N, C-alpha and C positions, 0 to 999 in steps of 0.2 A: 503493500499499500504506499502511496506517495505521502509525503509530509503535507499536512493541511496548510493552506494559506489563512492567516488570521484577518478577519474583517472587523475593525474596531468602529462601534457605532456611538457617536456622541449623544448626549441627551439634550434637554431643554437648557436654555440660558448659557450655551456654550457652542463651540464649533470644533471641527476636526483637529484644530491646533491643540485642543486640550489633552489629546493623546501624545503630544510630542515627546515627552520624556519616556513614556511606555514604548513608543515606536522606536526610539533610539536603544533602549534595553533590548528589545525583541530583534532588532536588526543585528545587534552585536553578537547574538546567539545564533545568527544564520536563519531566522524564521522570516518568511515572506509575509508582508503586512500590507493591508489597504485600509484607507481611513476615508470613506465617502462622506459627502456633505449630506447631512440628515435634513430633509425639506422641512420638518416640524410643522406640518399642515394638518395632521390627523392621523390617528392610529391606523386606519384602514389604508389609506393612501400612502403613508411613510413606510408601513411594512411591506406593501406591494412593491414600492420602489426598491426596498432593501433585498427583498426575495429575488427580484429581477437581477439586481446587482450581483448578488451571490451565485445565482444560476449560470451567469456568464463567466464566471471564473473556471479555468480548467483544473479539475481535481478537487479533492475534499475542502471543506471550509470549516473553521471554527469561528462562530459568531461571538462577539463580545459586546455587551451593552452596558453603558453607563446611565443610571438614572432612568429617564423615560425610554432610553435606547434598550433598556431591559424588557420593556413591554413590547418593543418592536421586534427583538430577536425571538420573543416568545412566539409570535405569529409568523415571521419570516423563516423561522428555523425549520419549518416543514419542508423547505426546498430540498429537493432530492439529494444534493451534494453537501448539505450541512451535516456534520458529524458530531458536533458538540456545541454546547452554549456555555458562555462564561458571564455571570452577572456581577458588575462592579458598582456597589452602592446603588442598587437598582430595584425596580418593580418587577416582581415575578408573578404574572397574572395567571389566573385559571381561565379556561375557555368560558366565554360568556360574561367575564367579569370586567369592570372598568377600572381606570386608575382611582377615580372618586370613590367607588365602592370599597377597594382595598384600603385606601387611605382612611376612610371613615371608620373602620374598625379599631383605629389606634388613635391616641391623642395628637392633635395637630402640631406641627413644628412652627418655629418663627417665620418660615417661608410663607405661610397662609396670609399673615398680617402685613407683608411687605412686598405684595404683588402690585404692579402698575398695569392698568389695562388701556390699550390703545386699539385702533382699528386699522383694517387693511381692505383694500378693494377686492371684490369677487365679481368676476364677469358674469353679467346676467343676473346678478342678485344684490341684496343689500350688503353693505360692509360687514365684515366678520370681526370678532374680537380676538386679540392676542394678548399675552401676559408676559411680563418680564419682571425681573427683581429690581426694586428701586436701587439706584446707584449708591445711595447712602448705606443701605442695609447689606448690599451684596457681599463685602468682605466677611462679615460675621455670620451671614447665613450660608453662603456657598463655600467659602474659602478661608476658613478661620485659621487653618494651619499653613497657609501660603504667605510668603512675604507681603506686606502691606502694598507695596508698590505694584507688585504683580496683581494682587487682587484688584486694585483700582483700574488697571488696564483691562482685566477680564470684565469689570463691571461695565465699561463702556463700550466693549466689543461683544457683549452677549447677544444671542439671537433669541427673539421670542418664540413662545409656543402658542398655536392656535388654542384658544380656550376650549373649543369643542372636543379636543383630544381627551380631556378628563372624563367625558361621559360615554365614549365610544366603547362598546364591549370587544374584548379579544375574540377573533374569529377562530383561534386555535390555541393550543397550549403545546408547544413542541417539546417541552421537558418531559412529557409523558412517553416520548419515543427517542429522546436523545439524551445521552449523559450530560449533566450539568454540573458546573462549579460556581461557587458564589463567594464575593468578598463583602463583608459587612463593615461599614464605616461606623465605629462605636461613638463618635463625636459628631455625627452627622446633624445639622440643623436644617437641612433641605428635605430629605426623607427620613422619617422616624426610623432609627435602627430596628425597633420592633417590626416594622413593615418589612424591612429587608430580611430580618431573621424568619419571620413567618413564611415569607414567600420561598426562601431557600429551603426550609425544612419541608414544606409542602411538596416541593419539587424533588426532594431527596437529593439535594445538591451536596457536593463535597464542599465544606464551608470553612473559610477562615475569618477572623475578625481582627481588625486593627483598632485597638481599643479607643485612642483618641482622635482618629482620623476625621477630617471634615469631609463634605460632600465632594470636594476637589481632591479625593485621594489619589486619582491618577497622576496629579502634579506633585503632590506632597510625598507620596510613597510609591514612586514608579516601579522600583525593584520588587517590592511585595506584589504589586498588580501583575508585573511581567512574570514573576515566579509562578503565580496561579495560572496564567494563560499558558505558560510553557508546559505546565503539568497536564493541561487539557490536550495540548498538541502532541505531547509524548504519548499520552494514553490512547490516542485515536489515529496516530500516524504510523 
């Protein structure tokens, strides 16, 4: 069996550059990596885009999702050449479950009170709502263990998520047919660590926890994240 390609899927309020330190770690280990731009327009459309992206890669694929990206790999992971899933401070949905339904089982994080709503045009329809984290709150909510100067840059370069993504049900749960791994960020103020633990346990994922890591764990602890991804590659390659 050939060595899988790792596809890194960023979440809301970030872009593919949020994986930069993890990419460097994986490339140093000789692992082929791709980090596509996540459209952030909705669970169904984003997962369809990701599934199409993965299906066009020659050979097996390990999908890695951060945050909202975890919901996407849960659906897109049913693509035929996907051999494993890795969740990084991420949502792990059940089929038919939405982000909002999973979140509502647990206490809210500071993220909820620090979202800013704006609108964007939709062809042939009324403007749609998207959300981002206020620039003032971003460092403590998203990147508390990242240098302040870096967090301030991340705050003004974040990409918003369509608000409708929170209520769309997952069309599939690929973890039922694919082995999965998960990293829980124990100091996360974006997604309650209990949400992460619950989803990982439900999926039967091989799980590690970084006790004080923020939501930006891929930037603050890239070696730990890369170690978990490399474990999934070794197990399925």
